[in-house]
C-alpha positions as CSV (number, residue, x, y, z in Angstrom):
1,M,0.0,-23.7,-21.5
2,P,2.7,-20.9,-21.2
3,T,3.6,-20.0,-17.7
4,V,4.2,-16.6,-16.1
5,A,5.5,-15.6,-12.7
6,F,5.4,-12.1,-11.0
7,I,7.9,-10.5,-8.6
8,T,6.5,-7.4,-6.9
9,L,8.4,-4.9,-4.8
10,G,7.3,-1.9,-2.9
11,C,3.8,-0.5,-2.0
12,K,0.2,-1.9,-1.9
13,V,-0.4,0.0,-5.1
14,N,2.2,-2.1,-6.9
15,Q,0.7,-5.2,-5.4
16,T,-2.7,-4.2,-6.7
17,E,-1.4,-3.4,-10.2
18,T,0.3,-6.8,-10.1
19,E,-3.1,-8.5,-9.5
20,A,-4.5,-6.7,-12.4
21,M,-1.7,-7.5,-14.8
22,S,-1.8,-11.2,-13.6
23,G,-5.4,-11.3,-14.6
24,L,-4.5,-10.0,-18.2
25,F,-2.2,-13.0,-18.5
26,R,-4.6,-15.5,-17.1
27,H,-7.3,-14.2,-19.5
28,R,-4.7,-14.7,-22.6
29,G,-4.1,-18.3,-21.5
30,Y,-1.1,-18.1,-19.3
31,E,-0.7,-20.3,-16.1
32,M,0.5,-18.6,-13.1
33,V,3.4,-20.1,-11.2
34,D,5.5,-19.1,-8.2
35,A,8.4,-16.7,-8.8
36,T,10.9,-19.2,-7.6
37,E,9.9,-21.6,-10.4
38,K,11.1,-21.9,-14.0
39,A,8.5,-19.9,-16.2
40,D,8.2,-18.8,-19.7
41,V,7.7,-15.1,-18.6
42,Y,8.9,-13.2,-15.7
43,V,7.2,-9.8,-14.8
44,I,9.1,-7.8,-12.2
45,N,7.0,-4.9,-10.8
46,T,9.7,-2.6,-9.4
47,C,10.1,0.1,-6.7
48,S,12.1,3.3,-6.5
49,V,11.2,4.8,-3.1
50,T,14.6,3.8,-1.6
51,H,18.0,2.8,-2.8
52,L,17.3,-0.5,-1.5
53,G,14.2,-0.8,-3.5
54,E,16.1,-0.1,-6.6
55,R,18.9,-2.4,-5.8
56,K,16.3,-5.3,-5.0
57,S,14.6,-4.5,-8.3
58,R,17.9,-5.0,-10.2
59,Q,18.7,-8.1,-8.3
60,M,15.3,-9.6,-9.0
61,V,15.5,-8.9,-12.8
62,R,18.9,-10.8,-12.8
63,R,17.4,-13.5,-10.7
64,A,14.7,-14.2,-13.3
65,G,17.3,-14.5,-16.0
66,R,19.1,-17.1,-14.1
67,L,16.0,-19.2,-13.4
68,N,15.4,-19.5,-17.2
69,P,17.7,-17.9,-19.6
70,D,15.2,-18.5,-22.4
71,A,12.3,-16.6,-20.5
72,I,11.0,-13.3,-21.6
73,V,11.6,-10.8,-18.8
74,A,9.4,-7.8,-18.6
75,V,10.3,-5.0,-16.1
76,T,7.6,-2.5,-15.0
77,G,6.9,0.0,-12.2
78,C,8.7,3.0,-10.8
79,F,12.4,2.0,-11.3
80,A,11.6,1.3,-15.1
81,Q,9.8,4.6,-15.4
82,L,12.6,6.6,-13.8
83,S,15.6,4.8,-15.3
84,P,14.3,3.2,-18.6
85,A,17.8,3.1,-20.1
86,E,19.5,1.4,-17.2
87,T,16.6,-1.1,-17.0
88,A,16.9,-1.9,-20.7
89,A,20.6,-2.3,-20.3
90,I,20.2,-5.2,-17.7
91,Q,21.2,-8.4,-19.4
92,G,18.1,-10.5,-20.3
93,V,15.5,-7.7,-20.1
94,D,13.1,-8.1,-23.1
95,V,10.3,-5.6,-22.3
96,V,10.5,-2.3,-20.3
97,V,7.1,-0.7,-19.3
98,G,7.0,2.1,-16.7
99,T,4.0,3.2,-14.6
100,Q,1.6,3.6,-17.7
101,N,0.5,1.1,-20.5
102,R,0.5,-1.8,-18.3
103,S,-2.9,-2.6,-20.0
104,H,-0.8,-3.7,-23.0
105,I,1.8,-5.8,-21.2
106,V,0.7,-9.1,-22.6
107,D,0.9,-7.7,-26.2
108,Y,4.5,-6.3,-25.4
109,V,5.7,-9.8,-24.1
110,E,4.3,-11.6,-27.1
111,Q,5.7,-9.1,-29.4
112,A,9.1,-9.4,-27.8
113,R,8.9,-13.2,-28.2
114,E,7.9,-13.2,-31.8
115,Q,10.2,-10.5,-33.1
116,K,13.1,-11.5,-30.8
117,L,13.6,-7.7,-30.1
118,Q,13.5,-5.7,-26.9
119,V,10.3,-3.8,-26.7
120,Q,10.6,-0.4,-24.7
121,A,7.2,1.1,-23.9
122,V,8.0,3.8,-21.2
123,S,5.8,6.9,-21.9
124,D,6.2,10.6,-20.8
125,I,4.4,10.1,-17.3
126,M,4.2,13.8,-16.8
127,S,2.0,14.3,-19.7
128,M,-0.5,11.7,-18.6
129,R,-3.8,13.2,-17.6
130,E,-6.1,10.0,-17.6
131,F,-6.4,7.3,-15.0
132,E,-5.3,4.1,-16.7
133,E,-8.0,1.5,-16.4
134,I,-6.8,-2.2,-16.3
135,P,-9.9,-4.3,-16.6
136,L,-9.9,-7.0,-13.9
137,Q,-10.3,-10.1,-16.0
138,D,-10.6,-12.6,-13.1
139,S,-10.1,-13.0,-9.4
140,P,-8.3,-15.5,-7.1
141,G,-11.2,-15.1,-4.7
142,R,-9.6,-14.1,-1.6
143,T,-11.2,-12.3,1.5
144,R,-9.8,-8.9,1.0
145,A,-9.5,-7.1,-2.3
146,F,-7.4,-4.1,-3.1
147,M,-8.8,-1.6,-5.5
148,K,-6.7,1.2,-7.2
149,I,-8.7,4.3,-7.5
150,Q,-6.1,7.1,-7.8
151,D,-2.6,7.7,-9.4
152,G,0.0,10.5,-9.3
153,C,1.1,13.0,-6.7
154,D,1.7,16.6,-6.9
155,N,3.1,17.3,-3.4
156,Y,6.7,17.0,-4.3
157,C,8.0,16.5,-0.7
158,S,11.7,17.2,-0.7
159,Y,12.9,13.6,-0.2
160,C,10.4,11.8,-2.5
161,I,11.0,10.6,-6.0
162,I,7.5,9.2,-6.6
163,P,5.9,12.3,-8.2
164,Y,8.4,11.9,-11.0
165,A,7.7,8.2,-11.2
166,R,4.0,8.3,-11.1
167,G,3.2,11.9,-12.8
168,H,0.2,14.2,-11.9
169,L,-3.0,13.4,-10.1
170,R,-5.3,11.1,-12.0
171,S,-8.5,9.5,-10.6
172,R,-10.6,6.6,-11.6
173,S,-14.2,7.2,-12.7
174,L,-16.9,6.4,-10.2
175,G,-18.5,4.2,-13.0
176,G,-15.1,2.2,-13.1
177,I,-15.2,1.9,-9.2
178,S,-18.8,0.7,-9.2
179,E,-18.3,-1.7,-11.9
180,E,-15.2,-3.4,-10.2
181,T,-17.0,-3.4,-6.9
182,R,-19.9,-5.5,-8.3
183,F,-17.2,-7.8,-9.9
184,L,-15.5,-8.3,-6.6
185,A,-18.7,-8.9,-4.8
186,D,-19.8,-11.4,-7.4
187,A,-16.4,-13.1,-6.6
188,G,-17.3,-13.4,-3.1
189,Y,-15.0,-10.7,-1.6
190,R,-16.3,-9.2,1.6
191,E,-13.7,-6.3,2.1
192,I,-12.4,-3.8,-0.4
193,V,-9.2,-1.8,0.4
194,L,-8.9,1.5,-1.7
195,T,-5.6,2.3,-2.7
196,G,-3.8,5.2,-4.5
197,I,-0.5,7.0,-4.7
198,N,-2.2,10.0,-2.9
199,L,-5.5,8.5,-2.2
200,G,-6.9,11.4,-0.3
201,T,-6.7,13.7,-3.4
202,Y,-9.2,11.5,-5.3
203,G,-11.1,13.7,-7.7
204,R,-9.3,16.8,-7.0
205,E,-7.9,17.3,-10.5
206,T,-11.3,17.7,-11.9
207,G,-13.0,19.1,-8.8
208,R,-16.1,17.0,-9.5
209,H,-15.7,14.3,-6.8
210,T,-14.0,13.6,-3.6
211,L,-12.6,10.5,-1.7
212,V,-16.1,10.4,0.1
213,D,-17.9,10.0,-3.3
214,A,-15.5,7.0,-4.2
215,V,-16.3,5.4,-0.8
216,R,-20.0,5.9,-1.1
217,A,-19.8,4.2,-4.7
218,V,-18.3,1.1,-3.0
219,L,-20.7,1.2,0.0
220,A,-23.6,1.2,-2.4
221,E,-22.9,-2.5,-3.0
222,P,-24.7,-4.3,-0.2
223,R,-22.8,-7.4,-0.5
224,I,-19.5,-5.5,0.5
225,A,-19.3,-5.8,4.3
226,R,-16.2,-3.6,4.7
227,V,-14.4,-0.7,3.0
228,R,-10.9,0.1,4.2
229,L,-8.6,3.1,3.2
230,S,-5.0,2.6,2.6
231,S,-2.5,5.4,3.3
232,T,-4.0,8.8,3.4
233,E,-2.5,12.1,4.0
234,S,-3.8,13.7,7.3
235,L,-4.8,17.0,5.4
236,E,-7.0,15.0,3.2
237,I,-9.2,13.7,6.0
238,S,-12.3,15.8,5.5
239,A,-15.3,16.5,8.1
240,E,-17.5,14.5,5.6
241,L,-15.1,11.5,5.6
242,I,-15.0,11.5,9.4
243,E,-18.9,11.8,9.5
244,L,-19.1,8.8,7.1
245,M,-16.9,6.8,9.2
246,E,-18.7,7.7,12.4
247,Q,-22.1,6.7,10.8
248,D,-21.3,3.7,8.6
249,S,-19.8,0.8,10.5
250,R,-18.8,-0.7,7.1
251,L,-16.2,2.1,6.5
252,C,-13.4,0.6,8.8
253,P,-12.2,2.7,11.9
254,H,-8.5,2.3,10.6
255,L,-6.5,5.1,9.1
256,H,-2.8,5.1,8.0
257,L,-1.8,8.8,8.3
258,P,1.9,9.4,7.3
259,L,3.6,11.7,9.9
260,Q,7.1,11.4,8.6
261,A,8.6,13.4,11.4
262,G,7.6,14.7,14.9
263,D,9.6,17.9,14.7
264,D,8.3,21.0,13.0
265,A,11.6,22.1,11.6
266,I,12.2,18.7,9.9
267,L,8.5,18.7,8.7
268,S,9.2,22.1,7.1
269,A,12.4,20.9,5.5
270,M,10.6,17.8,4.2
271,R,8.0,20.2,2.5
272,R,5.2,18.5,4.5
273,P,2.3,21.1,4.8
274,Y,1.3,20.6,8.3
275,T,2.8,21.0,11.9
276,T,2.9,18.5,14.7
277,G,0.1,20.7,16.3
278,D,-2.1,20.2,13.1
279,Y,-1.5,16.5,13.3
280,A,-2.2,16.1,16.9
281,D,-5.4,18.2,16.6
282,L,-6.7,16.0,13.8
283,L,-6.0,12.7,15.9
284,K,-7.7,14.2,18.9
285,R,-10.8,15.1,16.7
286,L,-10.8,11.7,15.1
287,R,-10.6,9.8,18.2
288,S,-13.4,11.8,19.9
289,R,-15.8,10.8,17.2
290,V,-14.8,7.3,15.8
291,S,-14.9,4.5,18.3
292,D,-12.0,2.1,18.5
293,L,-10.1,3.9,15.8
294,A,-6.6,2.6,15.1
295,V,-4.1,5.1,13.6
296,T,-1.0,3.8,12.0
297,T,1.7,5.8,10.5
298,D,5.0,6.2,8.6
299,I,8.1,8.1,10.2
300,I,11.4,8.6,8.4
301,V,14.4,9.0,10.7
302,G,17.8,10.4,9.9
303,F,16.5,13.0,7.6
304,P,19.1,15.7,6.8
305,G,19.3,18.2,9.6
306,E,17.7,15.9,12.1
307,S,19.9,16.6,15.0
308,A,19.8,14.5,18.3
309,D,17.6,17.0,20.0
310,R,15.1,17.0,16.9
311,F,15.1,13.2,16.8
312,A,14.3,13.1,20.5
313,R,11.4,15.6,20.0
314,S,10.1,13.3,17.2
315,L,10.5,10.3,19.4
316,E,8.4,12.0,22.2
317,F,5.8,13.2,19.8
318,A,5.4,9.7,18.3
319,S,5.0,8.2,21.6
320,A,2.4,10.9,22.7
321,M,0.4,10.1,19.4
322,Q,-0.3,6.4,20.8
323,F,0.0,4.9,17.3
324,A,-1.2,1.3,16.9
325,K,1.6,0.8,14.6
326,I,4.6,2.8,13.2
327,H,6.3,1.9,9.9
328,V,9.8,3.1,10.4
329,F,12.2,4.0,7.5
330,P,15.8,5.3,7.5
331,Y,16.1,8.4,5.3
332,S,17.3,7.3,1.7
333,K,19.0,9.8,-0.4
334,R,17.4,9.9,-3.8
335,S,19.2,11.6,-6.7
336,G,17.0,14.4,-8.3
337,T,15.2,15.3,-5.1
338,P,16.1,18.5,-3.2
339,A,16.9,16.7,0.1
340,A,19.8,14.8,-1.6
341,S,21.8,18.0,-1.5
342,F,20.7,19.2,2.0
343,A,23.5,19.9,4.5
344,G,23.5,17.7,7.8
345,Q,23.3,14.3,6.4
346,V,23.0,11.6,8.9
347,G,25.3,8.6,9.0
348,D,24.0,5.0,8.5
349,A,25.1,3.8,11.9
350,E,23.1,6.7,13.6
351,K,20.0,6.0,11.3
352,K,20.2,2.3,12.4
353,C,20.1,3.3,16.2
354,R,17.2,5.8,15.6
355,V,15.3,3.0,13.7
356,A,15.8,0.8,16.8
357,D,14.6,3.6,19.2
358,L,11.6,4.4,17.2
359,M,10.6,0.7,16.8
360,Q,10.5,0.4,20.6
361,V,8.0,3.2,20.6
362,S,6.0,1.4,17.8
363,E,6.0,-1.9,19.8
364,Q,4.7,-0.2,23.0
365,G,2.1,1.6,21.2
366,S,1.0,-1.5,19.4
367,L,0.9,-3.3,22.9
368,N,-1.0,-0.4,24.5
369,F,-3.6,-0.4,21.7
370,R,-4.2,-4.1,22.0
371,Q,-4.6,-3.8,25.8
372,R,-7.3,-1.3,25.2
373,M,-9.0,-3.6,23.0
374,L,-9.3,-6.4,25.6
375,G,-12.7,-7.3,26.6
376,K,-14.3,-5.8,23.5
377,T,-16.5,-7.8,21.2
378,L,-15.7,-7.0,17.5
379,P,-16.6,-8.6,14.1
380,V,-13.7,-10.6,12.7
381,L,-13.4,-11.4,9.0
382,L,-11.9,-14.8,8.9
383,E,-9.0,-15.1,6.2
384,R,-7.9,-18.5,6.9
385,I,-8.4,-21.7,9.1
386,V,-5.3,-23.8,9.6
387,D,-4.3,-26.5,12.2
388,G,-7.4,-25.8,14.2
389,I,-6.9,-21.9,14.4
390,A,-9.1,-19.4,12.7
391,E,-7.4,-16.1,11.8
392,G,-8.7,-12.8,10.6
393,L,-9.0,-9.0,11.1
394,T,-11.0,-6.7,13.0
395,P,-12.3,-3.6,11.5
396,N,-9.5,-1.6,13.2
397,Y,-7.0,-3.9,11.7
398,Q,-6.0,-6.1,14.5
399,R,-5.2,-9.8,13.8
400,V,-7.2,-12.1,15.8
401,F,-6.5,-15.8,16.5
402,I,-9.5,-18.1,17.6
403,A,-8.7,-21.5,18.7
404,E,-11.8,-22.6,20.6
405,E,-15.1,-24.0,19.2
406,I,-14.3,-23.2,15.6
407,A,-16.0,-26.2,14.1
408,G,-18.2,-25.1,11.3
409,L,-16.5,-21.8,10.7
410,T,-15.5,-21.1,7.1
411,E,-13.0,-18.6,5.4
412,N,-14.5,-15.3,4.5
413,Q,-17.0,-15.6,7.3
414,L,-17.8,-12.6,9.8
415,V,-17.8,-13.7,13.3
416,Q,-18.5,-11.8,16.4
417,T,-15.4,-12.4,18.6
418,E,-14.6,-11.4,22.2
419,L,-11.0,-10.3,22.4
420,V,-9.5,-12.0,25.3
421,G,-5.7,-12.0,25.2
422,I,-2.5,-10.6,23.6
423,C,-0.2,-12.7,21.6
424,D,2.8,-11.8,19.6
425,E,1.1,-11.3,16.3
426,G,-2.1,-9.7,17.6
427,L,-4.9,-10.8,19.9
428,S,-6.6,-14.0,20.9
429,G,-10.3,-14.3,20.8
430,R,-13.3,-16.5,21.4
431,L,-16.6,-16.7,19.6
432,K,-19.2,-14.7,21.3
433,K,-22.1,-16.9,22.4
């Protein structure tokens, strides 16, 4: 039986696409092996959000070639889409696929092996108008499943290369969403996480549907206990979505709303279509209606023109928003984006200091949120039970560890849990009698 290994870099969307592609290989008779092992085929799903992501992508391609010089190496994802010639020129690369045509990746791999020629299958992503369905052939049967329902972005923030790698907005059909939901429910999944490059714009390109319709399509399957949204732009949080989250407990009270900067001048330079006031008003409205809501975010530090005063304002605003967690990124200059030529570029040493400062705010916000959860009883979906400790997630994405009276518990079980303590990685809990 031929073997295949996947190396995935970047976002949850990439991870979701890897799951779909791995199913295609398994369906064609390939055995999955770890990326550190010798394999007949290596698939590297690449990232281009930052220079670091691109550098890691190149490193992983070369590492695969060293593990087995005779292997077929296929490179896909954003780096392959943006730089197909550079990707093809890396020694040992046999297949180059961008962010489209992944449904045919097994065919490309086998074509490269049989013909002993490099296969280049990078299409013009900006001309694509239909969502690429990659049929889910099988499932490893874990507790949480990620379902991609949207691709593309038309925002063109001044720092971001992703619209050029992913193309225009494209949404999955409601029928496709319902079909995969049933498949995942049959496989035993209890939670589905909806993902997309710009998830909140689901259906916008046709005007026929919205993200709420997609969520309802998943909630229509009674065997699914939870639906969670991945990263969603704040402007895309509609009144109807808030109402649904308020009324249906299966839609998890957890929103990841990228802020990117806490200073209005920097937000304007980033081409983000909101102010800090808009963002603060949204959080106030959300928290007044959705109990125990956890809000997490992304913030970029060291954006061109971010003076010490502007960073101080961003730091103060981030603290005031009481985020459950902040994902902090130093600004990465991306060739081809407007911000790459902006004046006032911030040095790497200063970016590193600002990352550390903002991480302190994140850690304090996380601690404050967990403290507010103490004494509450929430359902925990158990993901694993190892060495006498059961571990899982609350609806608002807090990791909980249960060490007492866990006899009889099983993975993928929902258990009512009283949150009784704070630990390094989350909260400790005990089963509610």
